[in-house]
C-alpha positions in Angstrom: 86.1 29.4 -169.3 83.1 29.5 -167.0 81.3 32.7 -166.5 82.1 32.8 -162.7 85.8 32.3 -163.4 85.8 35.1 -166.0 84.0 37.4 -163.6 86.4 36.6 -160.8 89.4 37.0 -163.1 88.1 40.4 -164.2 87.5 41.5 -160.6 91.0 40.5 -159.5 92.5 42.3 -162.5 90.5 45.5 -161.8 91.4 45.3 -158.1 95.1 45.1 -158.9 94.8 47.9 -161.4 92.8 50.0 -158.9 95.3 49.5 -156.1 98.2 50.4 -158.3 96.5 53.5 -159.6 95.6 54.6 -156.0 99.2 54.1 -155.0 100.5 56.1 -157.9 98.1 59.1 -157.6 100.1 60.9 -154.8 103.2 60.9 -157.0 101.3 62.9 -159.7 100.5 65.7 -157.3 103.7 65.8 -155.1 106.3 67.5 -157.3 108.7 68.7 -154.6 109.2 66.0 -151.9 111.6 66.6 -149.2 114.4 64.1 -148.9 113.2 62.4 -145.7 109.6 61.8 -147.0 111.0 60.5 -150.3 113.3 58.1 -148.4 110.4 56.9 -146.2 108.2 56.3 -149.2 110.9 54.3 -151.0 111.7 52.3 -147.9 108.0 51.4 -147.5 107.8 50.3 -151.2 110.9 48.2 -150.9 109.5 46.5 -147.7 106.3 45.7 -149.6 108.3 44.2 -152.4 110.4 42.1 -150.1 107.3 40.8 -148.3 105.8 39.9 -151.7 108.9 38.1 -152.6 109.0 36.0 -149.5 105.3 35.2 -149.2 104.5 34.8 -152.9 107.7 33.3 -154.2 110.0 31.7 -151.6 107.5 29.9 -149.4 105.6 28.2 -152.2 109.0 27.4 -153.9 110.2 25.7 -150.7 107.0 23.7 -150.3 107.2 22.6 -154.0 110.7 21.5 -153.5 109.7 19.4 -150.4 106.9 17.8 -152.3 109.3 16.9 -155.1 111.5 14.9 -152.7 114.1 17.4 -151.7 115.0 17.7 -148.0 113.9 20.9 -146.3 117.4 22.4 -146.3 118.0 21.5 -150.0 114.6 23.0 -150.9 115.5 26.2 -149.1 118.9 26.4 -150.7 117.5 25.7 -154.2 114.8 28.3 -153.8 117.4 30.9 -152.8 119.7 30.1 -155.6 116.9 30.3 -158.2 115.6 33.5 -156.7 119.1 35.1 -157.1 119.4 33.8 -160.7 116.0 35.0 -161.7 
């Protein structure tokens, strides 16, 4: 590996670790959450995960299916099927 690639890989890894740590810190100090705040935090987290699924998994999967010769509708259907299986 080149030095710049290794540096970039380390930076991205540390950024992900840092963001995860910052996101988890409030849970260490909030022992008694009221139900409404807890529901709001869980709803936000699930929204983030859905966005990650769509933008990082489904859209590239559909594009890959189209470049492999499937029609747009078949690529969409196959992407959804494999998402549900995975």
